[in-house]
C-alpha positions as CSV (number, residue, x, y, z in Angstrom):
1,X,5.0,-2.5,-28.5
2,X,1.8,0.1,-29.1
3,X,2.8,3.8,-29.3
4,X,0.6,6.5,-28.3
5,X,-2.4,4.4,-27.1
6,X,-3.8,6.0,-23.7
7,X,-4.8,9.6,-23.5
8,X,-4.0,9.8,-19.3
9,X,-1.3,8.0,-17.0
10,X,-2.4,8.6,-13.1
11,X,0.2,7.7,-10.7
12,X,-0.4,7.8,-7.4
13,X,2.6,7.3,-5.0
14,X,4.7,5.3,-7.5
15,X,7.1,7.2,-9.5
16,X,10.0,7.0,-6.8
17,X,9.5,3.3,-6.3
18,X,11.1,2.7,-9.8
19,X,14.4,1.9,-10.7
20,X,14.8,4.5,-13.3
21,X,12.8,7.5,-13.2
22,X,14.1,9.1,-16.6
23,X,13.4,5.8,-18.5
24,X,9.7,5.4,-16.6
25,X,8.9,9.0,-17.9
26,X,10.1,8.1,-21.4
27,X,7.8,5.2,-21.3
28,X,4.9,7.1,-20.1
29,X,5.7,9.6,-23.0
30,X,5.9,6.4,-25.8
31,X,2.4,5.5,-24.5
32,X,0.8,8.8,-24.4
33,X,-1.3,10.0,-27.1
34,X,0.0,13.5,-28.4
35,X,-1.0,16.0,-26.0
36,X,-2.0,13.3,-23.2
37,X,-2.0,13.9,-19.7
38,X,-0.1,13.0,-16.9
39,X,-1.1,13.2,-13.3
40,X,1.2,12.3,-10.4
41,X,1.1,12.2,-6.9
42,X,4.7,11.5,-5.4
43,X,6.1,12.0,-2.2
44,X,8.5,15.2,-2.3
45,X,11.9,16.0,-1.3
46,X,12.2,13.0,1.0
47,X,15.1,10.9,1.3
48,X,15.9,7.8,-0.6
49,X,15.2,4.4,1.1
50,X,15.6,1.1,-0.6
51,X,12.0,1.0,-1.5
52,X,11.7,4.9,-2.9
53,X,15.5,5.2,-4.3
54,X,15.0,9.0,-5.4
55,X,14.6,12.3,-4.5
56,X,11.9,14.0,-6.4
57,X,12.1,17.5,-5.8
58,X,11.9,20.6,-8.3
59,X,15.3,20.0,-10.2
60,X,14.9,16.4,-10.4
61,X,11.4,17.2,-12.2
62,X,12.7,19.6,-14.2
63,X,15.5,17.0,-15.3
64,X,13.3,14.3,-16.7
65,X,9.9,16.4,-17.4
66,X,11.5,19.6,-19.6
67,X,10.9,19.3,-23.0
68,X,8.7,16.4,-22.6
69,X,6.1,17.8,-20.9
70,X,4.6,21.1,-19.9
71,X,3.6,20.4,-16.1
72,X,3.2,22.4,-13.3
73,X,2.8,21.7,-9.5
74,X,-0.5,22.2,-8.8
75,X,-0.7,21.2,-5.0
76,X,1.7,20.4,-2.3
77,X,0.5,19.0,0.7
78,X,3.0,19.8,3.9
79,X,4.5,16.6,6.4
80,X,1.9,16.0,8.2
81,X,-1.1,17.3,6.2
82,X,-4.1,16.2,8.1
83,X,-6.6,14.6,5.0
84,X,-9.6,14.2,7.2
85,X,-10.2,11.1,5.4
86,X,-11.3,7.7,6.6
87,X,-13.9,6.0,8.6
88,X,-11.2,5.7,11.0
89,X,-10.1,8.9,12.1
90,X,-8.0,11.3,11.0
91,X,-4.8,10.3,8.3
92,X,-1.5,12.2,8.7
93,X,0.9,12.0,5.7
94,X,4.4,11.3,7.4
95,X,5.8,13.5,4.0
96,X,5.4,16.2,1.8
97,X,3.2,15.3,-1.4
98,X,3.3,17.3,-4.3
99,X,0.2,16.7,-7.1
100,X,1.7,17.5,-10.8
101,X,0.1,17.6,-13.8
102,X,1.2,17.5,-16.9
103,X,0.7,17.5,-21.0
104,X,2.9,15.8,-23.6
105,X,4.8,17.9,-25.9
Protein backbone atom coordinates (compact mmCIF):
# COMPACT_ATOMS: atom_id res chain seq x y z
CA UNK A 1 0.00 0.00 0.00
CA UNK A 2 1.15 3.50 -0.78
CA UNK A 3 0.85 6.13 1.96
CA UNK A 4 0.44 9.88 1.53
CA UNK A 5 -0.37 9.76 -2.17
CA UNK A 6 -3.26 12.23 -2.61
CA UNK A 7 -3.74 15.92 -1.87
CA UNK A 8 -7.53 15.97 -1.46
CA UNK A 9 -10.28 13.48 -0.64
CA UNK A 10 -13.80 14.52 -1.61
CA UNK A 11 -16.73 12.49 -0.34
CA UNK A 12 -20.33 13.33 -1.14
CA UNK A 13 -22.96 11.49 0.88
CA UNK A 14 -20.82 8.38 1.40
CA UNK A 15 -19.20 8.33 4.86
CA UNK A 16 -22.44 7.44 6.66
CA UNK A 17 -22.83 4.41 4.35
CA UNK A 18 -19.59 2.65 5.37
CA UNK A 19 -19.37 -0.19 7.88
CA UNK A 20 -16.73 1.44 10.08
CA UNK A 21 -16.53 5.26 10.15
CA UNK A 22 -13.40 5.34 12.32
CA UNK A 23 -11.54 2.95 10.02
CA UNK A 24 -12.65 4.94 6.98
CA UNK A 25 -11.21 8.16 8.39
CA UNK A 26 -8.00 6.31 9.30
CA UNK A 27 -7.69 5.19 5.69
CA UNK A 28 -8.40 8.71 4.40
CA UNK A 29 -5.71 10.05 6.70
CA UNK A 30 -3.27 7.36 5.56
CA UNK A 31 -3.58 8.22 1.86
CA UNK A 32 -3.55 12.00 2.34
CA UNK A 33 -0.28 13.84 2.09
CA UNK A 34 0.80 16.02 5.00
CA UNK A 35 -1.60 18.98 5.12
CA UNK A 36 -3.89 17.19 2.65
CA UNK A 37 -7.55 18.19 2.72
CA UNK A 38 -10.85 16.41 3.14
CA UNK A 39 -14.10 17.83 1.84
CA UNK A 40 -17.18 15.95 2.98
CA UNK A 41 -20.87 16.31 2.41
CA UNK A 42 -22.84 14.10 4.78
CA UNK A 43 -26.36 13.49 6.00
CA UNK A 44 -26.30 15.01 9.44
CA UNK A 45 -28.10 14.04 12.63
CA UNK A 46 -30.21 11.48 10.81
CA UNK A 47 -31.41 8.23 12.34
CA UNK A 48 -29.48 5.13 11.21
CA UNK A 49 -30.92 2.87 8.53
CA UNK A 50 -29.75 -0.39 6.97
CA UNK A 51 -28.01 1.58 4.20
CA UNK A 52 -26.80 4.43 6.42
CA UNK A 53 -25.89 2.71 9.70
CA UNK A 54 -24.24 5.71 11.39
CA UNK A 55 -25.45 8.94 12.92
CA UNK A 56 -23.01 11.68 12.02
CA UNK A 57 -23.27 14.68 14.29
CA UNK A 58 -21.01 17.05 16.20
CA UNK A 59 -20.15 14.39 18.80
CA UNK A 60 -19.29 11.58 16.37
CA UNK A 61 -17.27 13.85 14.10
CA UNK A 62 -15.27 15.13 17.07
CA UNK A 63 -14.60 11.52 18.14
CA UNK A 64 -13.27 10.38 14.75
CA UNK A 65 -11.56 13.58 13.58
CA UNK A 66 -10.07 15.11 16.72
CA UNK A 67 -6.29 14.81 16.71
CA UNK A 68 -6.31 13.60 13.09
CA UNK A 69 -7.74 16.58 11.24
CA UNK A 70 -8.27 20.27 11.90
CA UNK A 71 -11.82 20.67 10.61
CA UNK A 72 -14.83 22.90 10.52
CA UNK A 73 -18.39 22.60 9.38
CA UNK A 74 -18.47 25.19 6.64
CA UNK A 75 -22.15 25.00 5.82
CA UNK A 76 -25.33 23.33 7.00
CA UNK A 77 -28.35 22.82 4.83
CA UNK A 78 -31.53 22.32 6.85
CA UNK A 79 -34.14 19.62 6.30
CA UNK A 80 -36.13 20.38 3.15
CA UNK A 81 -33.50 22.82 1.93
CA UNK A 82 -34.54 23.93 -1.55
CA UNK A 83 -31.43 23.65 -3.71
CA UNK A 84 -33.03 25.32 -6.71
CA UNK A 85 -31.04 23.13 -9.11
CA UNK A 86 -31.93 20.85 -11.96
CA UNK A 87 -33.90 21.15 -15.18
CA UNK A 88 -36.94 19.49 -13.65
CA UNK A 89 -37.67 22.10 -11.02
CA UNK A 90 -36.64 22.44 -7.45
CA UNK A 91 -35.03 19.66 -5.43
CA UNK A 92 -35.55 19.42 -1.70
CA UNK A 93 -33.21 17.47 0.53
CA UNK A 94 -35.27 15.36 2.98
CA UNK A 95 -32.51 15.56 5.61
CA UNK A 96 -30.01 18.00 7.06
CA UNK A 97 -26.70 18.12 5.23
CA UNK A 98 -23.38 19.33 6.61
CA UNK A 99 -20.39 20.27 4.48
CA UNK A 100 -17.16 19.65 6.39
CA UNK A 101 -13.69 20.76 5.37
CA UNK A 102 -10.58 19.55 7.11
CA UNK A 103 -6.80 19.44 6.92
CA UNK A 104 -4.68 16.49 7.97
CA UNK A 105 -2.68 17.10 11.13
